[in-house]
C-alpha positions as CSV (number, residue, x, y, z in Angstrom):
1,M,100.2,66.4,97.8
2,Q,98.7,66.2,101.3
3,V,95.7,68.3,100.3
4,F,95.0,66.2,97.2
5,A,95.6,63.0,99.2
6,K,93.1,64.1,101.9
7,M,90.5,65.1,99.3
8,A,90.8,61.8,97.5
9,V,89.9,59.7,100.6
10,L,87.0,61.9,101.8
11,D,83.7,60.2,102.1
12,P,81.9,60.3,98.7
13,A,78.9,62.1,100.2
14,L,81.2,65.0,101.3
15,L,82.2,65.6,97.7
16,E,78.7,67.1,97.1
17,T,79.0,69.4,100.1
18,P,79.9,73.1,99.2
19,A,81.6,73.7,102.6
20,V,84.1,70.9,101.8
21,H,85.0,72.4,98.4
22,D,85.4,75.8,100.1
23,S,87.7,74.4,102.6
24,F,89.7,72.4,100.0
25,N,90.0,75.5,97.8
26,N,91.2,77.6,100.7
27,A,93.8,75.0,101.7
28,L,95.0,74.5,98.2
29,E,95.4,78.2,97.5
30,E,97.4,78.8,100.8
31,T,99.9,75.9,100.6
32,E,102.6,78.5,99.6
33,Q,101.9,80.4,102.8
34,V,103.2,77.5,104.9
35,H,106.6,77.6,103.0
36,E,106.7,81.4,103.1
37,T,106.1,81.3,106.8
38,A,109.3,79.2,107.3
39,F,111.3,81.6,105.2
40,F,109.8,84.6,107.1
41,V,110.9,83.3,110.5
42,F,114.5,83.2,109.4
43,G,114.2,86.7,107.9
44,W,112.5,88.0,111.1
45,I,115.3,86.6,113.3
46,S,117.8,88.5,111.1
47,D,115.8,91.8,111.5
48,L,115.7,91.3,115.3
49,L,119.5,90.9,115.5
50,S,119.9,94.1,113.5
51,L,117.3,95.8,115.7
52,I,119.3,94.9,118.9
53,A,122.3,96.9,117.7
54,I,120.1,99.9,116.8
55,I,118.4,99.8,120.3
56,G,121.9,100.0,121.8
57,L,122.7,103.1,119.8
58,L,119.3,104.7,120.7
59,A,119.9,103.9,124.4
60,H,123.3,105.6,124.2
61,I,121.5,108.8,123.2
62,H,118.8,108.4,125.8
63,P,116.7,105.4,127.1
64,G,113.6,107.5,126.3
65,A,114.5,107.5,122.6
66,V,113.8,103.7,122.5
67,V,110.4,104.3,124.1
68,V,109.5,107.0,121.7
69,I,110.4,104.9,118.7
70,I,108.4,101.9,120.0
71,L,105.4,104.1,120.9
72,T,105.3,105.7,117.5
73,S,106.0,102.6,115.4
74,A,104.0,99.9,117.2
75,P,100.4,101.4,116.6
76,G,100.8,101.2,112.8
77,A,101.8,97.5,113.0
78,I,98.9,96.7,115.4
79,A,96.4,98.5,113.1
80,Q,97.9,96.6,110.1
81,A,97.6,93.3,111.8
82,G,93.9,94.1,112.5
83,F,93.3,95.0,108.9
84,L,95.0,91.8,107.6
85,A,92.9,89.7,110.0
86,R,89.7,91.3,108.8
87,Y,90.8,90.8,105.2
88,Y,91.5,87.1,106.0
89,N,87.9,86.7,107.2
90,I,86.7,88.5,104.0
91,V,88.6,86.0,101.8
92,R,87.2,83.0,103.8
93,E,83.7,84.3,103.5
94,R,83.8,84.6,99.7
95,S,85.3,81.2,99.0
96,E,82.3,80.2,96.9
97,L,82.5,83.5,95.0
98,R,86.1,82.7,94.1
99,R,85.1,79.2,93.0
100,R,82.4,80.6,90.8
101,I,84.8,82.9,89.2
102,Q,87.3,80.0,88.6
103,Y,84.5,77.9,87.2
104,L,83.5,80.5,84.7
105,G,87.1,81.0,83.8
106,D,87.4,77.2,83.1
107,L,84.3,77.3,80.9
108,L,85.8,80.2,78.9
109,S,89.1,78.5,78.4
110,N,88.1,74.8,77.9
111,A,88.3,73.8,74.2
112,P,85.3,71.3,74.1
113,G,83.2,73.8,76.1
114,L,84.1,76.8,74.0
115,R,82.8,75.1,70.9
116,E,79.3,74.9,72.5
117,L,79.6,78.4,73.9
118,R,80.3,79.8,70.5
119,L,77.6,77.8,68.7
120,F,75.0,79.0,71.2
121,G,76.3,82.6,71.4
122,L,77.1,82.3,75.1
123,V,80.6,83.7,75.2
124,E,79.5,87.4,75.9
125,Y,76.9,86.3,78.4
126,L,79.5,84.3,80.4
127,L,82.1,87.0,80.1
128,D,79.5,89.4,81.6
129,Q,78.9,87.0,84.4
130,Y,82.6,86.7,85.0
131,R,83.1,90.4,84.9
132,R,80.2,91.0,87.3
133,L,81.5,88.5,89.9
134,W,85.0,89.8,89.5
135,K,83.8,93.3,90.2
136,V,82.1,92.2,93.4
137,Q,85.4,90.7,94.5
138,H,87.4,93.7,93.3
139,A,85.1,96.2,95.1
140,D,85.8,94.4,98.4
141,D,89.5,94.4,97.8
142,R,89.7,98.0,96.7
143,S,87.7,99.3,99.7
144,H,89.8,97.3,102.1
145,W,93.2,98.2,100.7
146,L,92.3,101.9,100.4
147,R,91.4,102.0,104.1
148,L,94.6,100.2,104.9
149,G,96.6,102.6,102.8
150,R,95.1,105.6,104.6
151,T,95.8,104.0,108.0
152,D,99.4,103.2,106.9
153,L,99.9,106.9,105.9
154,L,98.5,108.2,109.2
155,Y,100.7,105.9,111.4
156,G,103.6,106.5,109.0
157,L,103.4,110.2,109.8
158,L,103.3,109.3,113.5
159,S,106.5,107.3,113.1
160,V,108.1,110.3,111.4
161,V,107.1,112.6,114.3
162,G,108.8,110.2,116.7
163,T,112.0,110.4,114.7
164,L,111.8,114.2,114.5
165,T,111.3,114.3,118.2
166,I,114.6,112.4,118.8
167,W,116.4,114.6,116.3
168,C,115.2,117.8,118.0
169,Y,116.3,116.4,121.4
170,A,119.7,115.5,120.0
171,I,120.1,119.0,118.5
172,F,119.1,120.6,121.8
173,R,121.7,118.6,123.7
174,G,124.3,119.4,121.1
175,L,123.6,123.1,121.3
176,M,123.8,122.9,125.1
177,G,127.3,121.3,124.8
178,M,126.1,118.1,126.4
179,I,127.1,115.9,123.4
180,S,129.5,116.3,120.6
181,I,128.7,117.0,116.9
182,G,129.6,113.4,116.2
183,D,127.0,112.2,118.7
184,V,124.4,114.4,117.1
185,S,125.2,112.9,113.7
186,L,125.0,109.5,115.3
187,A,121.7,110.3,116.9
188,F,120.3,111.3,113.5
189,Q,121.4,108.1,111.9
190,A,120.3,105.9,114.9
191,A,116.9,107.5,115.0
192,E,116.3,107.0,111.3
193,Q,117.6,103.5,111.3
194,G,115.6,102.8,114.5
195,R,112.4,104.0,112.9
196,S,113.1,102.0,109.7
197,R,114.1,98.8,111.6
198,F,111.2,99.0,114.1
199,N,108.7,99.7,111.3
200,S,110.2,96.8,109.3
201,A,110.1,94.4,112.3
202,F,106.6,95.4,113.3
203,S,105.3,95.2,109.7
204,S,107.0,91.8,109.3
205,G,105.3,90.7,112.5
206,A,101.9,91.7,111.1
207,R,102.7,90.0,107.8
208,G,103.8,86.9,109.6
209,F,100.6,86.9,111.6
210,E,98.7,87.1,108.2
211,R,100.7,84.2,106.8
212,L,99.9,82.1,109.9
213,L,96.2,82.9,109.5
214,Y,96.2,81.7,105.9
215,A,98.4,78.7,106.7
216,S,95.8,77.7,109.2
217,N,93.4,77.0,106.3
218,L,95.7,74.2,105.3
219,F,95.9,72.6,108.7
220,E,92.2,73.1,109.3
221,F,91.5,71.1,106.1
222,L,94.0,68.4,106.8
223,D,92.9,67.9,110.5
224,R,89.2,68.2,110.1
225,E,87.2,64.9,110.4
226,W,83.9,66.3,109.0
227,E,82.0,64.1,111.5
228,D,78.9,66.2,111.3
229,A,78.5,65.8,107.5
230,E,75.0,64.6,106.5
231,G,75.1,61.6,104.3
232,K,78.5,60.4,105.4
233,L,79.0,56.6,105.3
234,Q,77.5,55.4,108.6
235,S,80.3,52.9,109.2
236,Q,83.8,52.5,107.8
237,G,83.4,48.8,108.2
238,T,84.6,46.3,110.7
239,K,88.1,44.8,110.0
240,G,87.9,41.1,109.7
241,V,84.4,41.0,108.0
242,A,85.3,39.2,104.8
243,I,83.3,39.4,101.6
244,P,82.3,36.0,100.4
245,K,84.1,34.9,97.3
246,P,82.3,33.9,95.4
247,I,79.1,35.5,96.5
248,Q,76.7,32.6,97.1
249,K,73.2,33.9,97.9
250,G,73.3,37.4,96.3
251,I,72.5,41.0,97.3
252,E,69.4,41.9,99.1
253,F,67.8,45.4,99.4
254,R,65.6,45.4,102.5
255,D,63.2,48.4,102.9
256,V,65.8,50.8,101.5
257,S,65.0,54.5,101.3
258,F,67.4,57.3,100.5
259,R,67.6,61.1,100.2
260,Y,70.7,63.0,99.1
261,P,72.6,65.1,101.7
262,G,71.0,68.4,102.3
263,S,67.7,67.4,100.7
264,N,64.4,66.5,102.4
265,E,63.0,64.7,99.3
266,Y,63.4,61.0,99.1
267,V,64.8,59.7,95.8
268,L,64.1,56.0,96.7
269,R,61.4,54.7,99.0
270,N,61.0,51.2,100.6
271,I,62.9,49.2,98.0
272,S,63.0,45.5,98.8
273,Y,64.4,43.0,96.3
274,H,66.9,40.1,96.2
275,L,69.5,40.1,93.4
276,P,70.5,36.4,93.0
277,A,74.2,35.7,92.7
278,G,75.3,34.9,89.2
279,H,72.3,36.5,87.6
280,T,71.9,39.6,85.5
281,T,69.3,42.2,86.5
282,A,68.2,45.1,84.4
283,I,66.8,48.3,85.9
284,V,64.4,50.4,83.9
285,G,62.0,53.3,84.4
286,P,61.4,56.9,83.4
287,N,64.1,59.5,83.9
288,G,64.4,60.6,87.5
289,A,63.0,57.3,88.8
290,G,66.1,56.6,90.9
291,K,67.9,54.0,88.8
292,T,71.4,55.5,89.1
293,T,70.8,56.3,92.7
294,L,70.1,52.6,93.4
295,I,73.4,51.7,91.8
296,K,75.2,54.3,93.9
297,L,73.8,52.6,97.0
298,L,74.8,49.2,95.8
299,V,78.4,50.2,95.1
300,R,78.4,52.1,98.4
301,L,79.1,55.6,97.4
302,Y,76.3,56.3,99.9
303,D,74.6,54.4,102.7
304,P,70.8,54.1,102.7
305,T,69.0,56.8,104.7
306,E,66.7,53.9,106.0
307,G,66.9,50.2,105.5
308,T,69.7,47.8,104.8
309,I,71.7,46.3,101.9
310,L,73.0,42.8,102.6
311,V,75.6,40.7,100.7
312,D,75.1,37.0,101.6
313,G,73.3,38.2,104.7
314,I,76.1,40.6,105.8
315,D,75.2,44.2,106.2
316,L,77.2,46.2,103.7
317,R,77.9,48.8,106.3
318,E,79.9,46.2,108.2
319,I,82.3,45.8,105.3
320,E,85.1,48.3,104.7
321,P,84.2,50.4,101.7
322,E,87.6,50.0,100.0
323,S,87.3,46.2,100.4
324,W,83.8,46.2,98.8
325,W,84.9,48.5,95.9
326,R,87.6,45.9,94.9
327,H,84.8,43.4,94.2
328,V,82.8,45.9,92.1
329,S,83.3,47.2,88.6
330,V,81.0,50.0,87.5
331,I,80.8,52.4,84.5
332,F,78.4,55.3,85.0
333,Q,76.8,57.4,82.3
334,D,79.1,60.3,83.1
335,F,82.2,58.1,83.0
336,Q,85.6,59.7,83.2
337,R,87.4,60.5,80.0
338,Y,91.1,60.6,80.8
339,N,93.4,62.7,78.5
340,L,95.9,59.9,78.9
341,A,97.0,56.8,76.9
342,A,94.5,54.1,75.8
343,R,96.5,51.8,78.1
344,E,95.7,53.9,81.1
345,N,92.1,54.5,80.2
346,I,91.6,50.7,80.2
347,G,94.2,49.7,82.8
348,F,92.8,52.1,85.5
349,G,90.1,49.5,85.9
350,E,92.7,47.2,87.4
351,L,96.1,48.8,87.9
352,E,98.0,45.5,88.2
353,H,97.1,44.9,84.5
354,L,98.3,48.3,83.3
355,H,101.3,46.9,81.4
356,D,99.7,43.5,80.7
357,D,98.9,44.0,77.0
358,D,97.1,40.6,76.7
359,N,94.6,41.4,79.5
360,L,94.1,44.9,78.2
361,M,93.3,43.7,74.7
362,R,91.1,40.9,76.1
363,A,89.0,43.5,77.9
364,A,88.9,45.6,74.8
365,R,87.7,42.6,72.8
366,L,84.8,42.1,75.2
367,A,83.9,45.8,74.9
368,G,84.2,45.8,71.1
369,A,87.2,48.1,71.2
370,E,89.9,45.7,70.0
371,T,89.8,46.7,66.3
372,L,89.6,50.4,67.3
373,I,92.8,50.1,69.3
374,Q,94.6,48.3,66.5
375,Q,93.8,51.2,64.2
376,F,95.3,53.8,66.6
377,P,98.7,55.2,65.5
378,R,100.5,53.8,68.6
379,G,98.1,51.1,69.7
380,L,97.6,51.0,73.4
381,D,100.1,53.9,73.9
382,T,98.0,56.3,71.8
383,M,97.2,59.5,73.7
384,F,93.5,60.7,73.8
385,G,92.5,64.3,73.5
386,R,94.2,67.4,72.1
387,V,95.2,68.7,75.6
388,F,98.7,67.2,75.2
389,S,101.0,66.6,72.3
390,D,100.4,63.7,69.9
391,G,96.9,63.2,71.2
392,I,93.9,62.1,69.0
393,E,90.2,62.9,69.3
394,I,87.8,59.9,69.4
395,S,84.1,59.9,69.1
396,G,81.6,59.6,72.0
397,G,80.8,56.0,71.0
398,E,84.5,55.1,70.9
399,W,85.0,56.7,74.3
400,Q,82.1,54.5,75.6
401,R,83.8,51.3,74.3
402,I,87.1,52.3,76.0
403,A,85.2,52.9,79.2
404,L,83.5,49.5,79.0
405,S,86.9,47.9,78.5
406,R,87.9,49.5,81.8
407,A,84.9,47.9,83.5
408,F,85.6,44.4,81.9
409,I,89.3,44.3,82.9
410,R,88.6,44.1,86.6
411,D,88.1,40.7,88.1
412,A,85.0,41.9,90.0
413,Q,82.2,39.8,91.4
414,V,79.6,42.5,90.6
415,I,79.6,44.3,87.2
416,V,77.4,47.4,86.9
417,L,76.7,49.2,83.6
418,D,74.7,52.4,83.7
419,E,73.5,53.2,80.1
420,P,76.5,51.4,78.6
421,T,75.5,51.6,75.0
422,A,73.7,54.9,74.7
423,A,76.1,56.3,72.1
424,L,76.6,53.1,70.1
425,D,75.1,51.9,66.9
426,A,72.9,48.7,66.9
427,F,75.8,46.5,65.5
428,T,78.3,47.6,68.1
429,E,75.6,47.3,70.8
430,R,75.0,43.6,69.9
431,E,78.8,43.0,69.8
432,I,79.2,44.5,73.3
433,Y,76.4,42.5,74.9
434,E,77.7,39.3,73.5
435,G,81.0,40.3,75.2
436,F,79.1,41.3,78.3
437,A,77.4,37.9,78.4
438,R,80.9,36.2,78.3
439,A,82.4,38.6,80.9
440,I,79.6,38.1,83.4
441,V,79.5,34.3,83.5
442,G,79.5,33.4,87.2
443,K,79.2,37.0,88.3
444,T,76.3,39.2,89.4
445,G,75.4,41.8,86.8
446,L,73.3,45.0,86.8
447,L,72.5,47.2,83.9
448,I,70.5,50.3,83.3
449,S,69.2,50.9,79.8
450,H,66.4,52.6,78.0
451,R,66.8,50.1,75.1
452,F,64.5,47.2,75.6
453,S,66.4,45.1,73.1
454,T,69.2,45.3,75.7
455,V,67.0,44.8,78.7
456,R,65.5,41.5,77.3
457,M,68.8,39.7,77.8
458,A,68.6,40.1,81.6
459,D,67.4,37.2,83.8
460,S,65.1,39.6,85.7
461,I,64.0,43.2,85.3
462,L,63.2,45.8,88.0
463,V,60.9,48.7,87.1
464,L,61.2,51.9,89.1
465,E,58.8,54.8,89.1
466,E,59.2,57.9,91.3
467,G,61.7,56.1,93.5
468,Q,59.6,53.0,94.1
469,L,59.8,49.5,92.8
470,V,56.5,49.0,91.0
471,E,57.2,45.9,89.0
472,H,59.7,43.1,88.7
473,G,60.0,39.8,86.7
474,T,61.2,38.6,83.3
475,H,60.5,40.4,80.1
476,E,57.7,38.0,79.1
477,Q,56.1,38.2,82.6
478,L,56.1,42.0,82.6
479,V,54.8,42.3,79.1
480,S,51.9,40.1,80.0
481,T,50.8,42.2,83.0
482,N,50.2,45.3,80.8
483,G,51.7,47.5,83.4
484,L,54.3,50.4,83.2
485,Y,57.0,48.1,81.6
486,A,54.6,46.8,78.9
487,E,53.5,50.4,78.1
488,M,57.2,51.6,77.8
489,F,58.1,48.5,75.7
490,T,55.1,48.9,73.4
491,T,55.8,52.6,73.0
492,Q,59.4,52.0,72.0
493,A,58.6,49.0,69.8
494,S,56.0,51.0,67.9
495,Q,58.7,53.4,66.6
496,Y,60.3,50.5,64.8
497,R,57.2,49.0,63.2
């Protein structure tokens, strides 16, 4: 739970950093090691108590017997600890390899994905990839454990030699009449028990050392601050800086440029524009123009690489991210499809309304999903997906309406829709935008769409090309300038004439 809780609150930019996923994966895999270490400590104490009694018996034969057992048992444990430490480093270094293997396994076992794999004949190809990567991992393991096995055998023989030495010494003393037959028998048992106990104690010590190494992955992940991560939010906000409610002036982009962490290529360059409060603004442009990235900056999943975003004159970086997120409702193109009940799929937009059926259905009505929910076998309590029992499959367009309901249920000041009607028919699209117009009254709205019938409803339109703002204005103004917007509009309109 601590691992998941830590991952959930990491800076959004860190979620696109492979090193973070490697560390998370290592920590998650080794949580059992922490519990096993606690059990191991108690077991080791028990072994040590037994060992003290054996040492007493060996000392009774001769103090040198204790030394012989230690000298012939310890080297194997030291060598084993060295091997385990090296293997720990091997495991850490191939974290990404393990994640690739796990990802391929997920592809080959996920029902929706398998349908596409079969249709395109990709199953054998991905199985070969899985087999190839697994063999790389297995080859490292096999080589390491074979070396360890040979070393264990060598030092095991050394331990046996130590025991035989004590036996021979006890037989010699018995033949010379220095000890009784009973003492010789006792020496045999003590030497064998001593060898076994010392080996067990030393081996347990090496395994305990290994557990602590792996357990350190957990604490390293939980304790690390990731301060050096590129793209991390530049400020966590200043407590006490309140967000105006309602927003009076609007949101201003001032010379905003941005590049994603780890990349030298700018996605946005020198964007300057004022989004008036209470107005709806559409963002259009070719694929890859930076439309969704602009939205990510607005909702503060990232901070600008250069420039500033202001809300009523307040730098967005001076507001706590969690505080700002409570005032924003957004549905991206790749919205989450929860294999949970309809109630949760909508209510996750505002958890306090999760059991408020009236508010849930109001949001569904705005998104054109009310009739759909009424047709479900259990209404709002109908489960989606075939992953769990009693779940139903719904179409892509129906998922989109459910996701839009999630956006509309939140009492947000800023509502953002990224391609909200891409999978919907023309009738449903009109119904949704009529609902959107009602939901956005008094709020600031942004929408990304490639459908110009949708874009025309906006109060103003921003046109992006190659990360730059090249045009802005109303539909009529942009059409009259015969620029990029007019060209895109004319091209799309010609398909319907």
